N, C-alpha and C positions, 0 to 999 in steps of 0.2 A: 504494500500500500504506500502511495506517495505521501510525503510529509503534509502536503495540502489536504489530502483526504483524511489523514490521521487527525489533523486539527479539527476538521469539520465533524468527523464522527465523534471525537471527544466532546465537542460542544453539543452535539445532538444528544448524546447520552445524558448530559446535565439537563438539557431542555426537557427530555423525556421524564426525568425524575419529577420536575415541577408539574408537567402535564398530568402525570399519574396521580399526583396529590390533588390537583384541581378537579379531575374527573377520573375516578378509578376505572380499571379495565372493565369490570362488569357493567358499569354505567355506559362507557364508550361503546362496548359491544352491543348493548341494547339500542343505543342511538343509531348504530350502523344498521342493525337488523330492522329497525323501524322505517328505514328509507325505502322508497319505491325501487323496483328492480333496476340495476344499472344498465345504461345504454351499451350496445355491443360495439366496443372499440375495434375488435379484430375485423368484423364485417365492414366497418366504416372505412378501413384503410386497404381493403381489397379492391382489385379492379385492373383494367388493362393499362391504365396510365398511372404515373407516379402521383400519389395523393399527398396533400399538404397537412401536416400537423403543425399548426401555427402556435408559437409560444408567447405567453404573457410573461415578460421578464424585465424587471426594472434595471438591474445591474449585473455585472459578473466580475470575478476576480481578475480576469485577463483584460477586460475592457474598461472596468470602472463603471460609473453611472452611464447608462445608455439612454434612459428616457426619464426626465424629471416630471414631476406632477402626473404620475401614472394613474390613469382611470381604468381599472381592470375591466369593468363592464363595457365601457365605450370601445376599448381595443378589441375585446372579445366579439362584440357585435359586428365590428368591421370585418373581423376574420370570418365570422359566420356568413355575413352578406357576400363575402368574396369567394365563398365556396370551400372553405377549409373543411376537411373531412373530420378533423378532431382538433381540440385545443389543449395545448400543454400549459399547465399553470405552475409556475415555479413558486413554491411555498417556503423555501429556506430563507430566513430573514437576515442573518448576520453577514453572509457573504454575497447574497444575490438580491437582497432588498425585497424578498417576497413575504407573503403572509398567508397563513392557513385560511383566513377569512375570505381571501380572494376566490377560493373555490365556490363557496356558497353565494357570494355576490354575483359571480358570473353565471352560475347555474340558474339563479332566480331571474336574471335580467335578459337572458337570451330569448329571442322571439322564435327561434326554431331549435329543436333539440340537436345538440352536437355533443358527442362524447368528450368528457374532460379527463385528461391524464394528469395525475398529481406527480410533479417532478420534484423530488426531494431526496434526502439520503435516508432511505427506509432500512432500518436494521432490527426492528422489533415488531412482533405481532400487534402490539398496541396501535402502531401507526397504520396498519391495514384497516382496522376498525375506524380509526380516526379519519382516514381518507374517505371512507364510504360515508361516515356520519356527516362530513362536510360537503358531500356532493360529488366526489370523484367517482368516475366510472371505471377507471383503470389507474395503475400506478407504475412508477419506474423502480426497477431493482437493478442495482449496480453490482456486477459480479466481483469487481475488485475489492469491495468493502465487506463481502459476505463469505462466510465459510460455506461449504457444500451443504452442510446440515441446515444452516440458516436459510440458504436459498430455497431448498426443498420445502422447508416449513412455511416460509412466506408465500411461495408460489401456491402451495396446497391450500393455505388459509384463504388467499385471495380468490382462488377458483371456487372454494367452498361457498363464498358469499357472492359469487357471480361476477367477480372483477377480473379483467384481463391484466396481464403484466407485460410491460416492455422490459425485456432483460438485456441490459447493456454490457457490451464487451468492447475490448480495444485490441486484443491480440488472439492468436490461435489457441493458447492455453485457456484463456477465459471463454472463448467460443466453445471449446470442448466441454468445459464445465457447464455452460448454459445448455448445450445440447443434451448432456447426460441428465440434467435436472428435468428434462421434458418441456422446456420452454418452447412455446409456440410462436412467440413474437420476439425476434432478435433485433436489438438496436446496436448498430455498429457506430461507435463514437469515433469520429475522425480526429478528435482532439486528444493529444497526448497530455495526460494530467500531470506529468513530470515537467514538461517544457511549455505547456499551453499552446504549442504549435498545432495547427490543423492541416490535414493533408487528406484529400479525397482518395488517394491511392490506398488508404487503409480499407475503405469499402471495396475497392477494386481487388485487393488481396484476399479479403475474407469472404466476400459474397459467394464465390464459387464453392466454398466449403460448406455452405448452408443448403440442406436439401430443400427442394421446391415445395415440400408440404408445409414448410414454415414461412412465416411472413418476415420480411426484412425491412427495417427502417434505418436510413442513413442519417446520422446526427452530426451537427457542427460543421462550420466552414462552408455552408451552402449559400452562395451569394447572388447568383444570377441564372439566367436562362441556360447558359452553356453548361452549368453544373447539373441542372435538371436533366438536360439531354444526355449528358454523360452517365448519369445514374439510371435513366430510362433504359439505356443500352445494357446496363448490368442487371436489368429486371428487378430493380429495387421496388418494393411496394409503396413506400412512403418516405418522405423526408421530414425531419423535424427542424424547423427554421425559427430562430429567435432573433439574434442580433441584427440580421439583414432587414427584418421587418420592423423591429422596434426602433431602429435608428433611421428609418425612412421617413422623410417629411410627409409623404402620402402613402400610407400603408396599402390601401386598395390598389393604387397604381403600381406599386412594387410587386404585389401578388400577380397582377395581370401581366406585367412584364415577364415574370418568372415562369408563369404557367400557361399563358395563352399566346402561342406563337403567331 
């Protein structure tokens, strides 16, 4: 695990202690089970063309502040109106400026149903229930920060309550772990979390190793139409795009430029 991820996970563990005191596991589990059935994230990103998972993201460690005065519901509505298949909501606060409340705000404000992906550093079953309780339909699991046992447990619990998981990898070893866990949706992160450099050749290298009965999402470093065309050739199912959209003066125009030749 990189030093960056180690610091995030350490902070997340402390955060979890406070969350569990405020709302114990039994209470959070009941809140999750009281929600309507989650939307089908996997079905939303299937198709003949590369689908867009558009991300609501205020800041990042590599870029700093991306969008001041973030209005999560307004951004999400632009994404939905522009044809996004799903919306990724970054809820990590310290390093990315996110907030768990953004999930519920977005879920309640959208005028058409779009699956929401909670993007955070999920390491504990409590967070699975917490995600569903706040309106997430699916969640991100990062292989680099999880043991095989943890990954299997979190995947199993998510599926038990009807949520899909985007299982993120960056190299061949992590991909093998994800495949052995039974993950159905593989996220290939083009960003090296040691150097923060992005390189789409990561997807080019790993995509052929994923059987075609799994869904593949390319994440990070996707900036323009040429990147989408490159990934379409690799038969990637979807792309997760955050910074290119959040930094655009006109988000709808940027989506159109990227996805409508």
